[in-house]
MARTINU-100976 format. One line per 4 residues: their letters; for each residue x, y, z of C-alpha. Coordinates in Angstrom, 3 decimals, always signed. Layout:
A	X:Y:Z  ...
***
This chain:
MVEI	+25.941:+79.410:+109.443  +25.326:+82.346:+111.713  +23.664:+81.850:+114.827  +21.103:+84.481:+115.291
KLHN	+19.403:+85.416:+118.794  +16.572:+87.312:+118.967  +14.722:+88.474:+122.220  +11.511:+86.748:+121.863
TKSR	+8.589:+89.037:+123.808  +6.335:+85.780:+123.880  +9.117:+83.799:+125.617  +10.602:+86.733:+127.642
KKEV	+14.142:+85.641:+126.856  +16.589:+85.364:+124.118  +16.132:+82.729:+121.726  +18.272:+81.376:+118.663
FEPL	+16.619:+81.472:+115.726  +15.430:+79.084:+113.551  +13.454:+79.510:+110.556  +10.633:+77.460:+109.849
DASN	+12.019:+77.438:+106.092  +15.382:+78.355:+105.917  +14.656:+78.840:+102.273  +12.078:+81.442:+102.605
VRMY	+12.508:+83.437:+106.388  +9.231:+85.559:+106.868  +8.743:+88.677:+109.177  +5.804:+91.060:+108.918
LCGP	+5.832:+94.514:+110.305  +2.877:+96.442:+111.398  +2.926:+99.404:+109.735  +1.873:+103.461:+109.525
TVYD	-1.907:+104.588:+109.320  -1.448:+107.022:+106.631  -3.159:+110.264:+107.562  +0.071:+112.236:+108.228
RAHL	+4.029:+112.371:+108.466  +5.805:+110.187:+109.984  +7.159:+110.872:+113.305  +10.583:+110.554:+114.529
GNAR	+9.510:+107.848:+116.978  +7.840:+105.858:+114.175  +11.272:+105.391:+112.425  +12.506:+103.341:+114.727
NVIM	+11.249:+100.018:+114.457  +11.611:+100.578:+110.725  +15.210:+100.934:+111.194  +15.271:+97.917:+113.705
FDIL	+13.264:+95.565:+111.037  +15.888:+96.862:+108.420  +18.684:+96.040:+110.058  +17.162:+92.831:+110.664
FRLL	+16.019:+91.933:+107.151  +19.879:+92.944:+106.218  +21.011:+90.583:+108.618  +18.829:+87.961:+107.368
RHVY	+19.298:+88.171:+103.841  +23.316:+88.193:+104.693  +22.628:+84.910:+106.755  +19.808:+82.965:+104.171
GQDH	+20.523:+85.001:+101.011  +18.603:+87.725:+99.257  +16.243:+85.669:+97.663  +15.478:+83.704:+100.297
VTYV	+13.675:+86.619:+102.928  +10.165:+87.747:+102.696  +9.682:+91.333:+104.714  +6.150:+92.481:+104.645
RNFT	+5.019:+95.578:+106.116  +1.510:+97.391:+105.342  -0.294:+100.350:+105.103  -3.672:+100.894:+107.325
DVED	-5.286:+103.016:+104.634  -8.905:+102.650:+106.171  -9.032:+104.044:+109.597  -11.001:+106.692:+111.592
KINE	-8.337:+109.564:+111.569  -8.183:+108.994:+107.884  -11.885:+109.708:+107.717  -11.657:+112.497:+110.048
RAAL	-8.615:+114.254:+108.114  -10.458:+114.135:+105.017  -13.736:+115.694:+106.628  -11.975:+118.494:+108.252
SGRS	-9.580:+119.176:+105.030  -12.212:+118.874:+101.979  -9.628:+116.244:+100.267  -10.582:+113.219:+99.106
IHEI	-9.583:+109.792:+101.364  -7.715:+108.686:+98.329  -5.731:+111.179:+97.609  -4.741:+111.688:+101.337
TSET	-3.385:+107.982:+101.738  -1.603:+108.002:+98.674  -0.032:+111.334:+99.710  +1.180:+110.427:+102.799
MQWY	+2.009:+106.742:+101.743  +4.787:+108.672:+99.443  +5.802:+110.931:+102.392  +6.468:+107.882:+104.254
LDDM	+8.178:+106.036:+101.319  +10.335:+109.160:+100.703  +11.525:+109.955:+103.942  +12.165:+106.146:+104.953
KALG	+14.205:+106.006:+101.856  +16.273:+109.072:+103.180  +16.745:+106.895:+106.322  +18.972:+104.115:+104.305
ELQP	+15.738:+101.503:+104.490  +15.301:+98.708:+101.944  +11.943:+98.837:+101.005  +10.098:+95.299:+102.109
NKMP	+9.520:+92.622:+99.829  +5.518:+93.403:+100.314  +3.786:+96.641:+101.471  -0.017:+95.697:+100.816
RATD	-2.718:+97.984:+101.251  -5.500:+97.144:+103.962  -8.218:+98.103:+101.005  -6.738:+95.630:+98.934
YIGA	-7.593:+92.909:+101.000  -10.957:+93.737:+102.526  -12.460:+90.470:+100.634  -9.749:+88.342:+102.863
MISM	-10.879:+90.193:+106.076  -14.208:+89.436:+105.344  -13.557:+85.748:+105.234  -11.457:+85.812:+108.290
IETL	-14.388:+87.353:+110.488  -16.873:+84.752:+108.999  -14.550:+82.010:+110.062  -14.388:+83.336:+113.454
VAKG	-17.943:+83.543:+113.543  -18.734:+80.372:+112.282  -16.228:+79.007:+114.959  -17.957:+80.648:+117.986
HAYA	-15.005:+83.434:+118.478  -17.184:+86.125:+117.092  -20.419:+87.680:+117.205  -22.414:+89.803:+115.477
AEGH	-24.468:+92.938:+116.899  -26.203:+95.967:+116.097  -24.011:+96.055:+112.523  -20.753:+95.332:+114.300
VLFS	-18.915:+92.520:+114.557  -16.887:+91.703:+117.765  -14.419:+89.330:+118.770  -15.147:+87.104:+122.053
VESY	-12.161:+87.486:+123.736  -13.171:+84.788:+126.707  -13.341:+82.431:+124.038  -9.606:+82.184:+123.805
EAYG	-8.084:+80.778:+126.586  -4.337:+82.427:+125.802  -5.611:+85.729:+125.537  -3.143:+87.840:+127.506
ALSG	+0.092:+85.718:+127.262  +2.231:+88.112:+124.663  +1.637:+91.060:+127.283  +1.799:+88.791:+130.335
RSVD	-1.449:+90.725:+131.921  -4.561:+89.039:+132.790  -7.866:+90.315:+131.570  -8.836:+92.022:+134.585
DMIA	-5.526:+93.863:+134.908  -5.983:+94.788:+131.024  -9.565:+95.708:+131.896  -8.193:+98.088:+134.360
GARV	-4.928:+99.763:+132.582  -6.475:+99.895:+128.989  -9.389:+102.626:+127.589  -11.959:+100.070:+127.126
EVAP	-14.724:+101.372:+124.437  -18.046:+101.044:+126.200  -20.807:+99.419:+124.239  -24.426:+97.942:+125.177
YKRN	-23.637:+95.291:+122.327  -20.213:+94.227:+123.742  -20.606:+90.372:+125.633  -17.682:+91.294:+127.595
PMDF	-15.968:+95.237:+127.714  -12.638:+93.489:+126.494  -14.453:+92.232:+123.443  -12.996:+94.275:+120.316
VLWK	-14.576:+95.210:+116.970  -13.571:+92.952:+113.913  -16.386:+94.857:+111.791  -18.157:+98.015:+112.226
PSDA	-20.940:+100.030:+110.171  -20.577:+102.705:+108.070  -22.663:+105.457:+106.865  -22.659:+107.399:+103.443
DVPG	-19.978:+109.581:+104.462  -17.519:+107.326:+105.334  -16.111:+104.321:+103.178  -18.070:+101.030:+103.121
WDSP	-17.725:+97.729:+101.559  -20.751:+95.476:+101.436  -20.604:+92.111:+103.778  -22.568:+89.509:+105.368
WGRG	-23.340:+92.318:+108.526  -24.502:+95.162:+105.854  -22.096:+97.923:+104.294  -19.011:+98.618:+106.975
RPGW	-15.555:+98.309:+107.120  -13.087:+96.587:+109.217  -11.573:+97.003:+112.758  -7.928:+97.872:+113.243
HIEC	-6.925:+94.696:+114.275  -7.969:+92.241:+111.918  -6.117:+94.052:+109.052  -2.968:+92.512:+110.118
SAMS	-3.877:+89.115:+110.971  -5.910:+89.126:+106.964  -2.877:+90.277:+105.043  -0.037:+88.532:+107.176
YELL	-2.019:+84.943:+106.322  -2.779:+85.770:+102.352  +1.003:+87.054:+102.392  +2.995:+84.743:+104.741
GDSF	+0.810:+81.931:+105.884  -0.686:+80.595:+108.940  +2.628:+80.347:+110.461  +5.484:+82.228:+109.958
DIHG	+8.779:+83.704:+111.875  +8.851:+87.257:+113.342  +6.366:+89.872:+113.922  +6.800:+93.090:+115.326
GGND	+6.488:+96.583:+116.079  +6.578:+99.208:+118.900  +6.083:+97.880:+122.544  +2.723:+100.062:+122.415
LMFP	+1.388:+97.782:+119.992  +1.997:+94.451:+122.610  -1.459:+95.434:+123.733  -3.946:+95.604:+122.140
HHEN	-3.279:+95.387:+119.099  -0.703:+92.677:+118.776  -2.457:+90.440:+121.420  -5.623:+91.206:+119.652
EIAQ	-3.306:+89.489:+116.497  -2.869:+86.351:+117.794  -6.262:+85.579:+119.329  -8.122:+86.045:+116.014
SCCA	-5.633:+84.574:+113.907  -4.844:+81.180:+116.145  -8.933:+80.839:+116.579  -9.122:+81.520:+112.591
HPEG	-6.361:+79.213:+111.441  -5.398:+76.633:+114.544  -3.327:+74.881:+112.579  -0.904:+77.296:+112.689
GFAR	+1.211:+78.973:+114.802  +0.979:+82.773:+113.725  +4.141:+84.446:+114.460  +6.775:+82.163:+116.586
YWLH	+8.889:+85.014:+117.559  +7.971:+89.042:+118.748  +10.339:+91.561:+118.625  +9.411:+94.978:+120.146
NEML	+11.429:+98.253:+120.520  +11.268:+100.948:+123.258  +10.102:+104.148:+122.684  +11.903:+107.624:+121.751
QVDG	+12.636:+110.569:+123.950  +14.113:+113.732:+123.069  +16.407:+115.300:+125.529  +15.436:+113.265:+128.010
KKMS	+11.767:+113.626:+127.572  +9.016:+111.849:+126.421  +8.008:+113.252:+122.459  +4.875:+115.339:+122.501
KSLG	+3.311:+118.227:+120.986  +2.806:+119.911:+124.457  +6.226:+120.001:+125.118  +7.123:+121.478:+121.837
NFFT	+9.618:+118.344:+121.186  +7.236:+116.564:+118.734  +9.494:+116.573:+115.535  +8.422:+114.368:+112.261
VRDL	+11.489:+112.413:+110.144  +10.705:+115.246:+107.563  +11.224:+118.032:+110.195  +15.004:+116.980:+111.093
LDQG	+15.664:+116.101:+107.177  +14.331:+120.003:+106.048  +16.591:+121.258:+109.485  +19.582:+119.839:+107.663
YAGE	+19.852:+116.667:+109.689  +21.219:+114.059:+106.889  +19.513:+110.712:+106.883  +22.383:+109.064:+107.734
VIRF	+23.182:+111.257:+110.674  +19.794:+110.217:+111.749  +19.968:+106.615:+111.224  +23.374:+106.344:+113.048
VFLS	+22.054:+108.081:+116.122  +19.617:+105.051:+115.950  +21.687:+102.414:+115.800  +24.179:+104.179:+118.718
THYG	+21.397:+102.572:+121.224  +19.809:+99.119:+121.742  +16.265:+99.030:+119.932  +15.014:+97.553:+123.676
KPMD	+15.997:+100.255:+125.269  +14.980:+103.894:+125.432  +16.660:+106.014:+122.776  +17.231:+109.768:+123.721
WTDA	+17.515:+112.025:+120.421  +19.723:+114.701:+121.073  +21.446:+117.306:+118.689  +24.863:+116.634:+120.359
KAKD	+24.110:+112.892:+119.523  +23.244:+113.761:+116.016  +26.500:+116.269:+115.786  +29.229:+113.389:+117.327
AEKT	+27.283:+110.831:+114.484  +28.125:+113.092:+111.683  +31.803:+113.692:+112.843  +31.894:+109.729:+113.234
LRKW	+30.476:+109.551:+109.321  +32.924:+112.450:+108.136  +35.772:+110.497:+109.645  +34.714:+107.254:+108.043
RGLV	+33.645:+108.409:+104.733  +36.954:+110.001:+104.604  +39.115:+106.754:+105.504  +36.857:+104.471:+102.812
EGID	+36.832:+106.633:+100.058  +38.019:+104.959:+96.845  +38.001:+101.913:+99.050  +36.658:+98.477:+97.926
AGVV	+33.893:+96.267:+100.885  +35.969:+93.215:+102.075  +34.289:+90.757:+104.374  +32.150:+91.781:+107.264
PDGV	+34.237:+91.898:+110.425  +33.312:+88.951:+112.910  +32.919:+91.812:+115.320  +30.352:+93.168:+113.592
LSAI	+28.379:+90.198:+112.262  +28.664:+88.905:+115.737  +27.254:+91.687:+117.736  +24.316:+92.144:+114.956
ADDL	+23.621:+89.046:+114.987  +23.476:+89.215:+119.040  +19.617:+90.919:+119.143  +20.461:+93.267:+117.128
NTAG	+23.156:+94.730:+119.298  +23.963:+97.770:+116.740  +25.779:+99.569:+119.345  +27.919:+96.849:+119.538
AIAA	+28.059:+96.706:+116.262  +29.560:+100.299:+115.872  +31.913:+99.777:+118.293  +33.166:+97.267:+116.368
LHAC	+33.269:+99.521:+113.450  +35.548:+102.126:+115.363  +37.810:+99.176:+116.402  +38.319:+98.990:+112.345
AAAS	+38.808:+102.088:+111.907  +41.217:+102.249:+114.748  +43.274:+99.139:+113.128  +42.947:+101.142:+109.631
DVAG	+40.879:+97.769:+108.500  +39.202:+100.246:+106.188  +37.705:+97.457:+103.856  +36.274:+95.621:+106.938
LKAG	+34.869:+99.289:+108.132  +33.192:+99.516:+104.412  +31.711:+96.017:+104.308  +30.495:+95.797:+108.255
AALL	+29.268:+99.290:+107.821  +27.135:+98.426:+104.848  +25.181:+95.860:+106.539  +24.177:+98.537:+108.746
GLLG	+22.849:+100.662:+106.408  +26.041:+103.187:+106.070  +28.543:+104.865:+104.047  +26.738:+103.527:+100.966
DEMG	+27.210:+105.996:+98.037  +23.369:+106.637:+97.943  +23.404:+108.072:+101.363  +26.350:+110.361:+101.112
GWAQ	+25.589:+113.195:+99.314  +25.208:+115.084:+102.691  +28.890:+114.518:+103.028  +30.583:+115.541:+100.224
SEDL	+33.142:+117.363:+101.072  +33.723:+121.450:+100.975  +37.146:+122.678:+99.255  +37.149:+124.999:+102.568
SAYE	+40.952:+125.700:+102.199  +40.797:+129.379:+101.308  +38.410:+130.192:+104.030  +40.750:+128.604:+106.464
ALLA	+43.650:+130.496:+105.265  +41.451:+133.617:+105.203  +40.492:+132.716:+109.035  +44.376:+131.904:+109.685
NARS	+45.307:+135.227:+108.609  +42.648:+137.238:+110.533  +43.874:+135.600:+113.491  +47.491:+136.046:+113.104
TAME	+46.505:+139.719:+112.358  +44.694:+139.869:+115.395  +47.724:+138.212:+117.438  +49.779:+141.172:+116.639
SKDF	+47.323:+143.653:+117.092  +45.353:+142.221:+120.017  +42.197:+143.425:+118.313  +40.133:+140.219:+117.651
SEVD	+36.876:+141.995:+116.473  +37.355:+140.582:+112.797  +38.298:+136.884:+114.067  +35.198:+136.976:+116.150
RLKA	+32.864:+138.208:+112.823  +34.293:+135.476:+111.121  +33.544:+132.731:+113.142  +30.136:+133.881:+113.633
VFQD	+29.414:+134.138:+109.566  +30.957:+130.553:+109.645  +29.300:+129.116:+112.434  +25.683:+130.866:+111.158
AGVE	+26.406:+129.068:+107.680  +27.032:+125.848:+109.478  +30.786:+125.275:+109.705  +32.145:+124.560:+112.884
VRMS	+35.123:+126.862:+113.893  +38.445:+124.640:+115.208  +41.211:+126.511:+116.058  +44.504:+125.476:+117.777
KAGV	+48.564:+125.574:+117.643  +48.011:+123.725:+115.088  +46.302:+126.063:+112.661  +42.711:+126.772:+111.579
ELVP	+39.958:+123.789:+110.392  +36.715:+124.446:+109.212  +34.016:+121.282:+109.347  +30.573:+121.412:+108.044
SAGF	+28.246:+120.393:+110.154  +24.171:+119.493:+109.629  +22.581:+122.239:+107.887  +25.425:+123.892:+106.347
DPSK	+24.806:+126.555:+103.571  +27.588:+127.657:+101.065  +25.640:+130.490:+100.145  +25.962:+132.406:+103.210
IKDL	+30.140:+132.715:+103.399  +30.712:+132.837:+99.388  +31.053:+136.718:+100.133  +33.605:+136.538:+102.370
L	+36.478:+135.852:+99.502
***
């Protein structure tokens, strides 16, 4: 059995992974709030958990891993979007969920086993809240139900911060009905203009945090193996999940291993709309970046380190993938190389796995290259449409002849014109003593060069 090690946020160290039940390894990832397109940063934990899902299936068997990722389809941002657009909440959430699934599929994700919608588990949320109230961990006030942070002594253990530190560093909603500023909402009242469900506390809707606790309990039980998300969710979301889950079901241990990924940057800066460097996944796909190329760039940096998206990295990734695809074309996959498997098993060291794939290519181990790449979700036929080779030999001959003529006449204007046309069409022009090579790159548009011949 392959030894898997994961950096557990809960213990702040790398630990050997030992599942509760090797016949049913269980993991949960906090999914999107579905009111808009997924931005590039949202894709990072999706790809990270997809690698973990693939690794666990490889080690324990495809039928022995359960992966749950939810959709939050009841939330104030969704209500606001509906009010502004005049569209129904159901229409917005259904459309956005499909966008998300399409975009993540383009990045090579294997769909989780279960993808629950929060609105399908309102009854489970109400039941969990009732349990918390009955046990003295929550209280009703002015149509709201709030979790009492003081009732859970271990609050703050995941993030390693005291309650006082968390109050100082967080945007805490000030409300007169709170007993403690850190108490958080489990249920809140709904007026006629927003979604609501009948409950013991009146018509209302759930708070954000209770959703994941209820869904994970219903689908994975009171104890399961792995939970994760971006490190921006560590507090308050994951901290609150732990508190309410452990208080509602003290017989269980909730999640045993916690994984958190670092944030994404663009050209060395935090991604933000104000800086003009904010991209959705769909933005990049529409600009001609292949999903496989985007995935490769993400995998080139360990999930625990900040990742910088740059155009240069994308171009390098494309060159590598084109080269590898050329090597494995028509080749059956072999056994996953030890170097690739051991790197991924060592806290999802995807950068190390890619280095091992480079070694396979250098050693002409193309069967190993294909098998190892498959474990990373790369080089599969379903992801290769972007890299279908274009026969540019006629265009290469055209440019070579123009260069030969220019060498004699010393007039390179036609060469420069042709290079400009190729580059505008998304073709990289490589000229050397050995000859001329034209390499299609991201966004290659054959229609822009067809009139040259």
